Phi, psi and omega in degrees: 000134178290135178276172182294337180281342183249356183294320182295313175299323178299317179297319178297317179296323179296319180295318178300315179297321181292328183275328192253337189243031174231165182253008180285161180303152185299324179297317178295322179296315181295317180295321177296318179297320179296319180295325177295321184287331186302305180295327180294314180295322178296319179299312181297326186275317190246343188253308191301312181298323181289330176297314181289337179281346182287129176293139181282138176228132175293146179296139179193183179301125178074014184233033181296145180294137180291155179299305176256121184288346179236023176066228186296328180299323177296318180291324176298317178298317179298318180296318178297320180295316182292337180264310189290319183293313177298319179296317178297320178291329176293323178286322182212115186301335179297335184296346178297336179291350177299344176298338181302328178248341179284321181300311176302324179296324178295320179289336174285320186277338186232163171294166190302303185295314176301319179296317178296324177295320178293321176297319178298317179297316181299316181285333173296322176296318179296321178297316179299321179294321179295321178294333180276356175114356179284131180249125181260135176060022175073015180262168179279184183298316181298319179295321178295318180294320177297321178299316180296318180296317178297321179299316181294315181297310181292331175295320178297317179293316180295318180296319178295319177298320179295320179295318179297318179296318179295320179296318179296315179297319179295319178296318177297321178295321177297319178295320178296318178297318178296320179296316178297320178295317178295321178296321177295320177296316179298320179298317180295318180294322179295318178296318180295318179294319178298319178295321179295316179297319181294320177297319180294320178297314180296321179298317179295317179297319180294321180294320184283336187241288189295312183298316180293319179296319179295321177297319179293318178300317180298315180296316180294323179296320178294319179293315182297325179296322179287335183270350184300326182274327188255326186220080186296318179301318179294322178298319178295321178298319178292326176293323176297321177296322177298317179297317179296316179296320180295318178296318179297319179296320178296317178297318180294323179296317178296320180288329177296322180297321180266004178057043178255188185287161177298156181299327181296337179265357184293111179074012182230157173274175185296322181300311180297319181295318179294315180299318180295318181296316182294315181294320179296318179293321179294318179294323182288316186269342177088017175258165177269136185230141173237132181235113181244118180237117181283122181260154354275146175281145176291157176295125184247151171300147183301321181296323178294318178300315180298316181295319178297317179297318179295322179297316179296317179299317181294317180297317179294324177295320177295320178298315182295321187271330192234328193280330186055042183276153175258334181227137177229133180236131181231131177225147177228111190227127173291142178257120183278141176268164178292165183296338182251011181275121182269357181281154179294157179292165179234162179233133182248124175253122182239126180235118180232151175215162180254036184276200185293327182071182178199169182278092183289335181286334179237053184286122176264103185298325181293314179294324178296317180294323177295329177284345174105001182229008176290325180298320182297317178297318179295323180292322177297316178297321180294318180294321177297319179294322178300327180273006179085014183245206183213158180233130178236129180244124177238126182199165176200154180304122179076006184247010181074187183224143178230121180244124181242123179243127174239129180225148175286156180275001177236157175299143176303126180099339181295319182295320179295320178294321179296320178297321179294321181294320180294323179294000000 
């Protein structure tokens, strides 16, 4: 079947054949060629574009395909075809070949059965003309009748193929539209999930840094205000601590905006950052602290270092606000694997205090959050999990608290990738 991109050249070739390869008078040839072009030009101008502009709809209840896909324009085209082609063939028998491009156009403009009916009507007219003595293509009556029958049969086959192709294309277009809609939904959900994760990250960073620093500044300011009259040197020392905390909070806020490392890790290794954090918290809260870090520490991913530092800061903040502890002990020790152990090494962070403690076995998360420290315990567990490790909290009323963090010394997934590369 000729496609819409080849119908115009086919029509031009038909006109050339009608003008040059027949023996009828030149006037009849020109008039026949003009009659062939009229329905073709009308189809190209008024029908074809409107067919492609119609939105595709799958067949369903109440959604039957219309007889004419372009309304009145289709019927005008059909009328021109039924009139112009027989008249042109009467003037010049070669014009009957115009069906080669008119028949596909009918199947484009109409539904399958109406188009096949129009092809049948057109060939019935040709049969009547052949019975009246008109000879097409120089053949006898039997040859003309056989030609008409073949045109109808092949038109039915071509039209059905065209319908199947149109149905397949329409179905594919519907699938593409659904895919685009699903991709848009996935994009919106991804953006929403990303925003939620970012909000949660910022909330955790603010809780671990800014909120704790502001609480410390407030406590130190109240103490310094009471000491201004009686103990000016101590008040000045507390004011200096307020200034240091404020500067550290400002630095952390700027780094939070750019999503970089904490200020305590800026230009320092993890050991130095932990020792500084522990000593500052002990000086501020008034408890005795011991920090034991076994050297040398293995090289850790930056995210793991940040998470370990944040966990220690959160634990010390809980000790200062809730535990009423006198002694705090923090250790960071690499755990060695056996000589035949292919798993990556681990690092154990242990934080213990002799404070009030709490019932860790019957922990009420809602009551803990209302008391102000449930979020911190949940955040420590989350940070340990982000680093591929685990967090264990052991405590009891009057028995102090023990927090154990174990993390791998490699990023989650790095060891598996390394094994695949060696294999």
